[in-house]
C-alpha positions as CSV (number, residue, x, y, z in Angstrom):
1,M,-4.6,-0.7,2.1
2,E,-7.4,-2.9,2.8
3,L,-9.0,-4.6,5.5
4,V,-12.0,-6.9,3.5
5,F,-15.1,-7.7,5.6
6,V,-16.2,-11.9,3.7
7,G,-19.8,-13.5,4.8
8,R,-22.8,-14.8,3.6
9,S,-26.0,-12.4,3.4
10,N,-27.8,-11.4,5.9
11,V,-25.2,-12.3,8.8
12,G,-24.2,-8.3,9.6
13,K,-21.2,-7.3,7.9
14,S,-21.9,-4.1,7.4
15,S,-23.2,-3.6,10.9
16,V,-20.1,-4.7,12.1
17,I,-18.2,-2.3,9.5
18,R,-20.4,0.8,11.1
19,Q,-19.2,0.0,14.3
20,L,-15.7,-0.7,14.1
21,T,-15.4,2.1,11.9
22,G,-18.5,4.8,13.0
23,K,-18.9,5.1,8.9
24,R,-22.6,5.3,7.7
25,V,-22.6,2.1,6.0
26,R,-25.6,0.4,3.8
27,I,-27.1,-2.0,5.5
28,G,-30.1,-3.8,4.2
29,K,-33.3,-5.4,5.7
30,R,-33.1,-8.5,3.4
31,P,-30.4,-10.9,2.4
32,G,-28.4,-9.2,-0.6
33,V,-28.6,-6.6,-0.6
34,T,-25.0,-5.9,-1.1
35,R,-23.8,-7.2,-4.4
36,R,-20.8,-5.6,-5.4
37,P,-18.0,-4.5,-3.1
38,Y,-18.5,-1.4,-1.3
39,R,-15.2,0.7,0.0
40,Y,-14.8,3.0,2.6
41,R,-12.1,5.3,2.7
42,C,-10.9,6.2,6.3
43,G,-7.6,7.9,5.8
44,E,-5.0,5.5,4.5
45,L,-6.9,2.4,5.1
46,D,-10.1,1.2,3.0
47,V,-12.6,-1.1,4.4
48,V,-13.9,-3.2,1.8
49,D,-17.3,-5.0,2.6
50,M,-17.8,-7.6,0.0
51,P,-21.0,-9.2,-0.9
52,G,-22.6,-11.6,0.4
53,F,-22.3,-15.2,-0.5
54,G,-25.2,-18.0,-0.2
55,F,-28.8,-17.3,-0.6
56,M,-29.9,-14.0,-2.2
57,A,-33.9,-12.5,-2.4
58,G,-34.6,-13.0,-6.1
59,V,-31.3,-13.6,-6.9
60,S,-30.8,-16.8,-9.5
61,R,-28.6,-19.4,-8.9
62,E,-26.3,-19.0,-11.4
63,R,-25.6,-15.0,-10.3
64,Q,-25.5,-16.3,-6.4
65,E,-22.0,-18.0,-8.4
66,Q,-20.7,-15.3,-10.2
67,I,-20.9,-13.3,-7.1
68,K,-18.7,-16.1,-5.2
69,T,-16.6,-16.1,-8.0
70,G,-16.4,-12.5,-7.9
71,I,-15.5,-12.4,-3.9
72,V,-12.6,-15.2,-4.7
73,R,-11.2,-13.3,-8.1
74,Y,-11.1,-9.9,-5.9
75,L,-9.4,-11.5,-2.6
76,E,-6.6,-13.4,-5.0
77,R,-6.3,-10.1,-7.2
78,N,-5.7,-7.6,-4.8
79,R,-3.7,-10.2,-2.2
80,K,-0.6,-7.6,-1.6
81,R,-3.0,-4.8,-0.3
82,I,-5.2,-6.5,1.9
83,I,-3.8,-6.3,5.4
84,F,-6.3,-9.1,6.5
85,A,-9.6,-10.4,6.2
86,L,-12.3,-11.1,8.4
87,Q,-15.5,-13.5,8.3
88,V,-18.6,-12.3,9.6
89,I,-21.1,-15.3,10.8
90,D,-24.6,-15.4,11.8
91,V,-23.1,-17.4,14.9
92,R,-27.1,-19.0,16.0
93,A,-27.4,-20.5,12.1
94,F,-23.8,-21.2,11.8
95,S,-23.7,-24.7,12.5
96,E,-26.8,-25.8,11.0
97,I,-25.6,-24.1,7.7
98,V,-22.7,-26.3,7.8
99,E,-24.7,-29.4,8.6
100,R,-26.3,-28.8,5.9
101,W,-24.2,-28.8,2.9
102,E,-22.8,-31.6,4.8
103,R,-25.6,-33.7,4.2
104,R,-25.5,-33.2,0.7
105,G,-21.7,-34.0,0.4
106,Q,-20.6,-30.7,-0.2
107,V,-18.1,-28.7,1.3
108,P,-19.8,-25.4,3.6
109,V,-19.1,-22.5,1.8
110,D,-18.6,-20.5,5.3
111,V,-15.9,-23.7,5.7
112,E,-14.7,-23.1,2.0
113,M,-14.1,-19.4,2.2
114,F,-12.4,-19.4,6.0
115,Q,-9.7,-22.0,4.5
116,F,-9.4,-20.0,1.0
117,L,-8.6,-16.9,3.5
118,R,-5.9,-18.9,5.2
119,E,-4.3,-20.5,2.2
120,L,-3.9,-16.8,0.9
121,E,-2.3,-16.0,4.2
122,L,-4.8,-13.4,5.3
123,R,-5.0,-14.5,9.1
124,P,-9.1,-14.5,9.2
125,I,-10.5,-13.4,12.5
126,V,-14.2,-14.6,12.7
127,V,-16.6,-12.3,13.6
128,A,-19.2,-14.7,15.7
129,N,-21.9,-11.8,15.2
130,K,-25.6,-12.3,16.3
131,I,-24.0,-13.3,20.3
132,D,-27.1,-12.1,22.1
133,L,-29.6,-14.1,20.1
134,I,-27.5,-17.2,22.2
135,Y,-28.4,-17.9,25.6
136,P,-25.5,-16.9,27.7
137,E,-24.9,-20.5,29.4
138,E,-25.7,-21.8,25.9
139,R,-22.3,-19.9,24.6
140,D,-19.4,-21.8,25.0
141,G,-21.0,-24.8,23.7
142,V,-21.6,-23.2,20.6
143,L,-18.8,-21.1,19.7
144,D,-16.9,-24.4,20.3
145,D,-19.0,-25.8,17.8
146,V,-18.4,-23.2,14.8
147,C,-14.2,-23.6,15.9
148,E,-14.5,-27.7,15.2
149,K,-16.3,-26.7,11.8
150,L,-14.0,-24.7,10.9
151,G,-11.0,-27.2,11.6
152,L,-10.0,-25.9,14.7
153,S,-10.0,-28.0,18.0
154,A,-12.2,-27.1,21.1
155,P,-12.5,-25.2,23.7
156,W,-13.0,-22.1,21.5
157,R,-11.6,-19.9,24.0
158,Q,-8.0,-21.1,22.9
159,W,-8.7,-19.3,19.4
160,L,-9.3,-15.8,21.1
161,D,-7.1,-14.2,18.1
162,I,-9.1,-15.7,15.4
163,I,-12.9,-15.8,17.0
164,S,-14.7,-13.0,18.2
165,Q,-18.3,-12.7,19.7
166,T,-20.1,-9.6,18.8
167,S,-24.0,-8.2,18.5
168,A,-23.1,-5.2,16.2
169,K,-26.8,-4.6,17.1
170,T,-26.5,-4.5,20.6
171,G,-22.5,-3.5,20.9
172,E,-21.8,-6.4,22.9
173,G,-18.4,-7.7,22.3
174,I,-17.4,-5.0,19.9
175,S,-15.0,-2.9,22.3
176,K,-12.8,-6.8,22.3
177,L,-13.4,-7.4,18.2
178,R,-12.1,-3.8,17.9
179,G,-8.8,-4.5,20.4
180,L,-8.6,-7.5,17.9
181,V,-8.4,-6.4,14.8
182,R,-6.1,-3.2,16.3
183,Q,-3.7,-6.2,18.1
184,R,-3.8,-7.7,14.7
185,L,-2.9,-4.0,12.6
186,R,0.0,-3.7,15.3
187,E,1.3,-7.7,14.8
188,L,1.2,-6.8,10.8
189,G,3.8,-3.2,11.6
190,Q,0.6,-1.1,10.8
191,E,0.3,0.8,13.8
192,R,-0.1,4.1,11.6
193,L,-3.6,2.7,10.7
194,L,-4.8,1.9,14.4
195,R,-5.8,6.1,14.4
196,Y,-8.8,5.0,11.7
197,L,-10.5,3.2,13.8
198,R,-13.3,4.2,16.4
199,R,-12.1,4.3,19.6
């Protein structure tokens, strides 16, 4: 059985995995270090760190498209093994990136990925990472905007089973995210896998 982590390059997927599992995870200082799925075995549970989509330093646009296609194919091919997915976003940059894509008349890849995960019934949790970089009094507004761009109506607090604000760097919000992951495993009848998560 698998938990799959997806998201743009450099949003902190690997750091979130390290916080949740305690595993030593490859973490890069620049976008695009993870270019193929990395699998971390936690007993019966495989935690899969997918390559980042979007901008990658020193990687051609064609190769970036190939990586995105590879992610989609992986998710489709392994749908029955995947318990659910976690989509990690850089909460401070998310809205600006989405608006940039929309101005070009394109569907933002982050939004497209969230919709795709829902279509596959992978019950995605959106990990709004890097929340420590947003002033506390601005967080509700930023998270409301994230929800609306994902097609979820504001306020964001009605989606606490989908949206989790965290900082993998400081550990802020990680215990709530861990609780949400545990709750989702219980709901899906996978209680036996709880022991593989960090307490």
